[in-house]
C-alpha positions as CSV (number, residue, x, y, z in Angstrom):
1,M,121.7,125.8,7.9
2,N,119.9,125.7,4.6
3,P,116.1,126.2,5.0
4,P,114.0,123.1,4.7
5,T,112.2,122.6,1.4
6,S,108.7,121.6,0.8
7,S,108.1,118.0,-0.3
8,A,104.4,118.4,-1.1
9,A,102.1,120.9,-2.7
10,V,100.7,123.7,-0.5
11,P,97.1,122.9,0.4
12,D,94.5,124.8,-1.7
13,A,92.0,127.2,-0.3
14,K,89.3,124.6,0.4
15,Q,91.8,122.3,2.1
16,R,93.1,125.2,4.2
17,R,89.5,126.0,5.5
18,T,89.1,122.3,6.4
19,I,92.5,122.4,8.2
20,L,91.4,125.5,10.1
21,I,88.1,123.9,11.2
22,A,89.9,120.7,12.3
23,V,92.5,122.5,14.5
24,C,89.9,124.9,16.0
25,V,87.6,121.9,17.0
26,A,90.7,120.3,18.6
27,L,91.5,123.6,20.4
28,M,87.9,123.9,21.6
29,A,88.2,120.5,23.3
30,V,91.2,121.7,25.2
31,V,90.0,125.1,26.3
32,A,86.5,123.8,27.2
33,S,88.1,121.4,29.6
34,V,90.1,124.1,31.5
35,A,87.2,125.5,33.5
36,G,84.4,123.0,32.8
37,L,84.7,121.2,36.1
38,N,84.3,124.5,38.0
39,V,80.6,124.3,37.6
40,A,80.4,120.9,39.2
41,Q,82.5,121.2,42.3
42,P,79.7,120.3,44.8
43,D,78.5,117.3,42.8
44,L,82.1,116.0,42.4
45,A,82.8,116.2,46.1
46,V,79.6,114.3,47.0
47,D,79.8,111.6,44.3
48,L,83.6,110.9,44.7
49,G,83.7,111.4,48.5
50,A,86.5,114.0,48.0
51,S,87.5,116.9,50.1
52,Q,87.5,120.5,48.8
53,S,91.3,120.4,48.6
54,T,91.1,117.2,46.4
55,I,88.5,118.7,44.2
56,L,90.7,121.8,43.6
57,W,93.6,119.5,42.7
58,I,91.4,117.6,40.2
59,I,90.7,121.0,38.6
60,N,94.1,122.5,38.9
61,V,96.3,119.5,37.9
62,Y,95.0,119.8,34.3
63,T,96.1,123.4,33.9
64,L,99.4,122.8,35.8
65,T,100.4,119.9,33.6
66,L,99.2,121.7,30.5
67,A,101.2,124.8,31.2
68,A,104.4,122.9,32.3
69,L,104.6,120.8,29.1
70,L,103.7,123.2,26.4
71,L,107.2,124.3,25.5
72,P,108.8,120.9,25.5
73,L,106.0,119.2,23.6
74,G,105.7,122.1,21.1
75,A,109.4,121.5,20.3
76,V,108.8,117.8,20.0
77,G,106.1,118.5,17.5
78,D,108.5,120.6,15.4
79,R,111.0,117.7,15.3
80,L,108.9,114.6,15.1
81,G,106.1,116.0,12.9
82,R,103.1,118.1,13.9
83,K,100.5,115.8,12.6
84,P,101.5,112.6,14.5
85,V,101.9,114.6,17.7
86,L,98.5,116.2,17.2
87,V,96.8,112.8,16.4
88,T,98.5,111.1,19.4
89,G,97.4,114.0,21.6
90,L,93.8,113.7,20.4
91,I,93.6,110.0,21.0
92,L,95.2,110.3,24.5
93,F,92.9,113.2,25.3
94,G,89.8,111.3,24.3
95,V,90.7,108.2,26.2
96,A,91.5,110.3,29.4
97,A,88.2,112.2,29.1
98,A,86.3,109.0,28.8
99,V,88.0,107.5,31.9
100,A,87.4,110.7,33.8
101,G,83.7,110.6,33.0
102,L,83.5,107.0,34.3
103,A,85.9,107.5,37.2
104,P,84.7,105.5,40.3
105,S,87.0,107.4,42.7
106,A,88.9,110.7,43.2
107,G,92.2,108.9,42.6
108,V,91.1,107.7,39.1
109,M,89.7,111.1,38.3
110,L,93.0,112.8,39.4
111,A,95.0,110.5,37.2
112,A,92.7,111.0,34.2
113,R,93.0,114.8,34.5
114,L,96.8,114.5,34.7
115,V,96.9,112.5,31.5
116,S,94.4,115.0,29.9
117,G,96.8,117.8,30.8
118,V,99.7,116.0,29.0
119,A,97.5,115.4,26.0
120,A,96.3,119.0,25.9
121,A,100.0,120.1,25.9
122,M,100.5,118.0,22.8
123,I,97.4,119.4,21.1
124,M,97.3,123.1,21.9
125,P,100.6,124.4,20.5
126,I,100.3,122.1,17.5
127,T,97.0,123.6,16.5
128,L,98.5,127.1,16.1
129,A,101.7,125.8,14.6
130,V,99.7,124.0,11.9
131,V,97.9,127.3,11.1
132,T,101.1,129.4,10.9
133,S,103.0,126.8,8.9
134,T,100.1,126.0,6.4
135,F,98.5,129.4,5.6
136,P,100.3,131.8,3.2
137,E,101.3,135.1,4.7
138,E,98.5,137.1,3.1
139,E,95.9,134.7,4.8
140,R,97.8,133.9,8.0
141,G,96.5,136.9,10.0
142,R,92.9,136.1,9.5
143,A,93.4,132.4,10.3
144,I,95.2,133.4,13.5
145,G,92.3,135.6,14.3
146,V,89.9,132.7,14.1
147,W,92.2,130.5,16.2
148,T,92.5,133.3,18.8
149,G,88.7,133.8,18.9
150,V,88.2,130.1,19.7
151,A,91.0,130.2,22.3
152,G,89.6,133.3,24.0
153,G,85.8,132.8,23.7
154,G,85.8,129.0,23.5
155,G,86.4,128.6,27.2
156,I,83.3,130.6,28.0
157,L,81.2,128.6,25.5
158,G,82.6,125.4,27.0
159,M,81.6,126.6,30.5
160,F,78.1,127.3,29.3
161,L,77.7,123.9,27.7
162,S,79.2,122.2,30.8
163,A,76.8,124.1,33.1
164,A,73.9,123.0,30.9
165,L,75.0,119.4,31.0
166,V,75.3,119.5,34.8
167,D,71.9,121.2,35.1
168,V,70.0,118.7,32.9
169,A,72.0,115.5,33.6
170,S,75.0,115.0,35.9
171,W,78.7,116.0,36.1
172,R,79.7,112.8,34.3
173,W,78.1,114.2,31.1
174,L,80.7,117.0,31.2
175,F,83.1,114.7,29.5
176,V,80.8,113.8,26.6
177,L,81.6,117.3,25.1
178,P,85.4,116.9,24.9
179,V,85.1,113.3,23.7
180,A,82.7,114.3,20.9
181,L,85.0,117.3,19.9
182,V,88.1,115.0,19.9
183,A,86.3,112.5,17.7
184,V,85.4,115.1,15.1
185,A,88.8,116.7,15.3
186,L,90.6,113.4,14.9
187,A,88.6,112.4,11.9
188,M,89.2,115.7,10.2
189,A,92.9,115.8,11.2
190,L,93.6,112.4,9.8
191,R,92.1,113.3,6.5
192,S,93.1,117.0,6.0
193,V,96.0,118.2,8.3
194,P,99.4,117.9,6.5
195,D,102.5,116.9,8.4
196,S,105.2,119.4,8.8
197,R,108.5,119.2,10.8
198,E,111.8,120.9,11.4
199,T,115.1,119.7,10.0
200,T,117.9,120.6,12.4
201,P,121.4,119.4,13.1
202,H,121.1,120.3,16.8
203,S,120.2,117.8,19.5
204,F,117.0,118.3,21.5
205,D,117.5,120.7,24.4
206,V,116.7,118.3,27.3
207,M,118.1,120.5,30.1
208,G,116.3,123.5,28.7
209,A,113.0,121.5,28.6
210,L,113.5,120.3,32.2
211,S,114.3,123.7,33.5
212,S,111.3,125.2,31.7
213,V,109.0,122.5,33.3
214,A,110.4,123.3,36.7
215,A,110.0,127.0,36.2
216,V,106.3,126.8,35.1
217,I,105.3,124.2,37.7
218,G,106.8,126.2,40.5
219,L,105.3,129.5,39.5
220,V,101.9,128.2,38.6
221,F,101.8,126.1,41.8
222,W,102.7,129.2,43.8
223,L,100.0,131.3,42.1
224,Q,97.3,128.6,42.5
225,E,98.1,127.5,46.1
226,G,99.1,130.9,47.6
227,P,95.6,132.2,48.0
228,E,94.5,128.9,49.7
229,R,97.5,128.0,51.8
230,G,98.8,131.5,52.4
231,W,101.6,133.2,50.4
232,S,104.1,132.6,53.2
233,A,103.2,129.0,53.8
234,P,106.1,126.5,53.3
235,A,104.5,124.8,50.3
236,S,103.8,128.2,48.6
237,L,107.4,129.4,49.2
238,L,108.8,126.1,47.9
239,G,106.8,126.6,44.7
240,L,108.1,130.1,44.4
241,T,111.6,129.1,45.0
242,A,111.5,126.2,42.5
243,G,109.9,128.5,39.9
244,A,112.5,131.3,40.4
245,L,115.4,128.8,40.2
246,G,113.9,127.1,37.2
247,T,113.5,130.4,35.4
248,V,117.1,131.5,36.1
249,A,118.4,128.1,35.0
250,F,116.3,128.2,31.8
251,V,117.5,131.7,30.9
252,V,121.2,130.9,31.5
253,R,120.9,127.6,29.6
254,E,119.1,129.1,26.6
255,R,121.6,132.0,26.3
256,R,124.4,129.5,26.2
257,R,122.7,127.3,23.6
258,G,122.1,130.2,21.2
259,D,120.6,128.9,18.0
260,A,120.3,125.4,19.4
261,A,118.2,126.5,22.3
262,L,114.7,125.3,23.0
263,L,113.7,129.0,23.0
264,D,116.2,131.7,22.0
265,V,115.6,134.2,24.9
266,R,117.6,136.8,23.0
267,L,114.6,137.3,20.8
268,F,112.8,139.0,23.6
269,R,114.9,142.0,22.8
270,E,112.6,142.5,19.8
271,R,109.6,144.6,20.1
272,A,107.2,142.1,18.5
273,L,108.0,139.2,20.8
274,A,108.2,141.2,24.0
275,G,105.1,143.3,23.2
276,G,103.0,140.4,22.2
277,S,104.0,138.3,25.2
278,I,103.4,141.1,27.7
279,T,100.1,142.0,26.2
280,L,98.8,138.4,26.3
281,L,100.1,138.0,29.9
282,V,98.2,141.1,31.1
283,V,95.1,140.7,29.0
284,F,94.5,137.0,30.0
285,G,95.4,137.8,33.6
286,V,92.8,140.6,33.8
287,Q,90.2,138.4,32.0
288,A,90.7,135.5,34.4
289,G,90.6,137.9,37.4
290,I,87.3,139.4,36.1
291,F,85.7,136.0,35.8
292,V,86.6,135.4,39.5
293,V,84.5,138.5,40.2
294,L,81.7,138.0,37.8
295,F,80.6,134.5,38.9
296,P,80.0,135.3,42.6
297,F,78.3,138.5,41.5
298,F,75.8,136.6,39.4
299,Q,75.3,133.8,41.8
300,E,75.4,135.4,45.2
301,V,74.5,139.0,44.6
302,L,71.9,138.4,41.9
303,G,70.9,134.9,43.1
304,W,71.3,133.2,39.7
305,S,72.0,129.6,38.9
306,G,75.3,128.4,37.5
307,L,73.8,127.9,34.1
308,L,72.2,131.3,34.0
309,S,75.5,132.9,35.3
310,T,77.5,131.2,32.5
311,A,74.9,132.3,29.9
312,A,75.3,135.9,31.1
313,L,78.9,135.8,29.9
314,M,78.0,134.7,26.4
315,P,77.5,138.2,24.9
316,M,81.1,139.0,26.0
317,A,82.4,135.8,24.5
318,V,80.6,136.3,21.2
319,L,82.0,139.8,20.8
320,M,85.5,138.6,21.8
321,M,85.4,135.9,19.1
322,A,84.0,138.3,16.5
323,T,86.5,141.1,17.1
324,S,89.3,138.5,17.1
325,A,88.3,137.6,13.6
326,L,88.0,141.2,12.5
327,A,91.3,142.4,14.1
328,P,93.5,141.3,11.1
329,R,91.6,143.6,8.7
330,L,92.1,146.4,11.2
331,M,95.8,145.6,11.4
332,E,96.1,145.9,7.6
333,R,94.8,149.4,7.8
334,I,96.3,150.9,10.9
335,G,99.1,148.4,12.0
336,A,99.6,145.9,14.8
337,R,100.6,148.4,17.5
338,A,97.6,150.7,17.0
339,T,95.2,147.7,16.9
340,M,96.7,146.3,20.1
341,A,96.7,149.7,21.8
342,G,93.1,150.3,20.7
343,G,92.0,147.0,22.1
344,V,93.7,147.5,25.4
345,A,92.2,151.0,25.7
346,L,88.7,149.6,25.0
347,A,89.1,146.8,27.5
348,G,90.3,149.3,30.1
349,A,87.3,151.5,29.4
350,G,85.1,148.4,29.9
351,L,86.6,147.8,33.3
352,A,86.1,151.5,34.2
353,L,82.4,151.2,33.2
354,M,81.9,148.1,35.3
355,A,83.6,149.8,38.3
356,S,81.5,153.0,37.9
357,L,78.0,151.5,37.1
358,V,77.9,148.3,39.2
359,S,75.4,148.2,42.0
360,V,73.3,145.6,43.9
361,D,70.0,147.1,42.6
362,G,71.3,147.7,39.1
363,G,71.7,144.0,38.4
364,Y,73.0,142.6,35.1
365,L,72.4,145.8,33.1
366,S,74.8,147.6,35.4
367,V,77.7,145.4,34.3
368,L,76.7,144.5,30.7
369,P,78.0,147.6,28.9
370,G,81.4,147.1,30.6
371,M,81.4,143.4,29.7
372,L,80.7,144.2,26.0
373,A,83.4,146.8,25.8
374,M,85.9,144.5,27.6
375,G,85.1,141.6,25.3
376,S,85.5,143.7,22.2
377,G,88.8,145.2,23.4
378,M,90.3,141.8,24.3
379,G,89.4,140.4,20.9
380,L,91.2,143.2,19.2
381,S,94.3,142.9,21.3
382,M,94.7,139.1,21.3
383,T,95.0,138.5,17.6
384,P,97.8,140.9,16.9
385,S,99.6,139.8,20.1
386,T,99.5,136.1,18.9
387,E,100.6,137.0,15.4
388,A,103.5,139.1,16.9
389,I,104.7,136.1,18.9
390,T,104.4,133.5,16.1
391,G,105.9,135.9,13.6
392,S,109.0,136.5,15.7
393,L,110.2,132.9,15.3
394,P,111.0,131.2,12.0
395,R,108.5,128.9,10.4
396,E,110.4,125.7,11.4
397,R,110.1,126.8,15.1
398,Q,106.3,127.4,15.1
399,G,105.7,124.6,17.6
400,V,107.8,126.5,20.1
401,A,106.4,129.9,19.1
402,S,102.8,128.5,19.6
403,A,103.8,127.0,22.9
404,L,105.2,130.3,24.1
405,N,102.0,132.0,23.2
406,D,100.0,129.3,25.2
407,V,102.4,129.4,28.2
408,T,102.0,133.2,28.4
409,R,98.2,132.8,28.4
410,E,98.3,130.1,31.2
411,L,100.7,132.1,33.4
412,G,98.6,135.3,32.9
413,T,95.5,133.4,33.9
414,A,97.1,132.0,37.1
415,L,98.5,135.4,37.9
416,G,95.2,137.3,37.4
417,V,93.2,134.8,39.4
418,A,95.6,135.0,42.3
419,L,96.2,138.8,42.4
420,L,92.7,140.1,41.5
421,G,91.1,137.4,43.5
422,A,93.2,138.5,46.5
423,L,92.2,142.2,45.9
424,L,88.5,141.2,45.8
425,S,88.8,139.3,49.1
426,A,90.6,142.1,50.8
427,G,88.2,144.7,49.6
428,Y,85.2,142.6,50.7
429,R,86.5,142.0,54.2
430,S,87.4,145.7,54.6
431,A,83.9,146.8,53.5
432,V,81.9,144.2,55.4
433,D,83.5,144.9,58.8
434,T,81.7,148.3,58.9
435,R,78.3,146.8,58.1
436,L,78.1,143.9,60.7
437,D,77.5,145.9,63.9
438,A,74.0,144.5,64.4
439,V,75.0,140.9,63.5
440,P,75.9,138.4,66.3
441,G,79.7,137.7,66.7
442,S,79.9,134.1,65.4
443,T,77.6,134.9,62.4
444,A,79.6,138.0,61.6
445,E,82.9,136.1,61.7
446,T,81.5,133.6,59.2
447,A,80.3,136.4,57.0
448,R,83.8,137.9,56.9
449,Q,85.1,134.8,55.1
450,G,83.3,135.7,51.9
451,I,79.9,136.4,50.3
452,A,79.0,132.8,49.8
453,N,79.7,132.1,53.5
454,A,77.5,135.2,54.4
455,V,74.6,134.0,52.3
456,D,74.8,130.5,53.8
457,A,75.0,131.9,57.4
458,S,71.9,134.1,56.7
459,R,69.7,131.0,56.7
460,E,70.3,130.7,60.4
461,A,70.5,134.4,61.3
462,G,66.8,134.8,62.1
463,P,65.6,138.4,62.0
464,Q,69.1,139.6,61.0
465,A,69.1,137.5,57.8
466,Q,68.1,140.3,55.4
467,V,70.6,142.7,57.1
468,L,73.4,140.2,56.7
469,V,72.6,139.4,53.1
470,R,72.4,143.1,52.2
471,A,75.6,143.9,54.0
472,A,77.4,141.1,52.2
473,R,76.2,142.0,48.8
474,E,77.0,145.7,49.2
475,S,80.4,144.8,50.5
476,F,81.1,142.5,47.6
477,V,80.2,145.4,45.2
478,D,82.7,147.6,47.1
479,G,85.4,145.0,46.7
480,W,84.4,144.6,43.0
481,Q,84.9,148.3,42.4
482,R,88.4,148.2,43.9
483,T,89.3,145.2,41.8
484,M,88.0,146.8,38.6
485,W,89.9,150.0,39.3
486,A,93.1,148.0,39.9
487,G,92.4,146.4,36.5
488,V,92.1,149.8,34.9
489,V,95.4,150.9,36.3
490,I,97.1,147.7,35.0
491,M,95.6,148.1,31.5
492,G,96.6,151.8,31.5
493,A,100.2,150.8,32.2
494,L,100.0,148.3,29.4
495,L,98.6,150.9,27.0
496,L,101.5,153.3,27.8
497,Y,104.0,150.4,27.2
498,L,102.5,149.6,23.8
499,L,102.5,153.2,22.7
500,V,106.2,153.5,23.5
501,R,107.5,150.0,22.8
502,G,104.7,148.3,20.9
503,P,105.5,146.0,17.9
504,H,105.8,147.1,14.4
505,R,106.0,144.9,11.3
506,P,108.9,145.9,9.1
507,A,108.8,144.9,5.4
508,P,110.7,141.7,4.7
509,A,114.0,142.1,2.9
510,A,113.9,141.1,-0.8
511,D,116.8,138.7,-0.5
512,E,115.5,136.9,2.6
513,P,113.1,134.2,1.4
514,E,110.4,133.0,3.9
515,P,111.4,129.7,5.5
516,T,109.2,126.7,4.9
517,A,108.8,123.5,6.8
518,T,109.1,120.0,5.4
519,I,105.6,118.9,4.6
520,A,104.5,115.3,4.1
521,S,101.1,114.4,3.0
């Protein structure tokens, strides 16, 4: 197939900066909505008259829908045009966020979050695809670094702003932020973002799209529900089975389709695509798992509010965003593999610092050095990983490449929360059992369920209250240390993999022109 040709002039430097700002604002709206509702769970339950299970579904249905539809909608954007898909997604996202903010019942809220997930799956892969298809090669790495910084640190910034809104107003004001961001992004996108699309003789891979949806829904459902329902519960096993069968069907289908596939799985034989995907999967998994540990540490061990706990993550987020933007320059000097490996090593060192220094009496300062090292390391590793993934697919498939990047992040997040969260719970229970000898049986049993339960039970524990709280906090720190050391081992394994099989960027052949997408103003 002859490569598509450009039908409009390439945007100049000023236009490219405006385009980058527009897509980053749109991305910020999506990532800020992923965890924003976590800070308002109690208020949601009371105002909507919803059970804890329903509240969790209101939170999780967004990420589940987003992850499931990324690949198909990324491919749709490649075919129909990235700008119209982005604009449609922004409008739909803004309307859904407004409905969620005004929702009179849990049912309306659940439906609004479902629609928000669909819209987010239209927005997120297109934002990166616009960057990779608009910026010339010599600027692309730095633009991807900015995008990666927003994708990684924007979620923490969104959580902080969400916690502030809940603290000073109510949970309904949480949705003012995404609506405002969408309005700004929409105005800028309509004015500055060029349209680009793929020209292909192949039909859309419907079966590949359906099997990818089944695979992602099944696996993410299993990872989200396993800790709550039990890994061997019928619903959990059904999700795992659907995910496994969907994955097998997707791989078989895509191998048969070859160049006409939704995602050519043969490309995973290349170091760049495999290394970038594995690195993002692990790094985002460890990051998500660490957040599961940090929030109860701040709130239950240190006794901080939700707003202060979120603010405590901001230094880590700022460093993550800064090093993401600096990573391309480092890549130019030492290469992608060395930059990724250095970032992973630094993040692993941060986990080791948190495991070694954390204590009940040490407070925030006992974990801050590790948080800063981890944030810096993650920023250094994420940008080259994203560039390795997007660079492995041709320019006209950047919607799919961007969607693969995003799916990897979402799967890693679900995997990290499930596995590291389970390690923390097991470590806590094991440690607290030896510290509850002086606590009455029923109270001790409540305390074994988790540190929040122990702190709540201490209010009615009489003279044993201080003993119970101290035991729970020390046990949580013990579980924390086990979780952190497990993260160190995982990052160590990833580092060895990168040193042996990490991506390298060969020089392009002189007779192979870089493909360009059809661009319409």
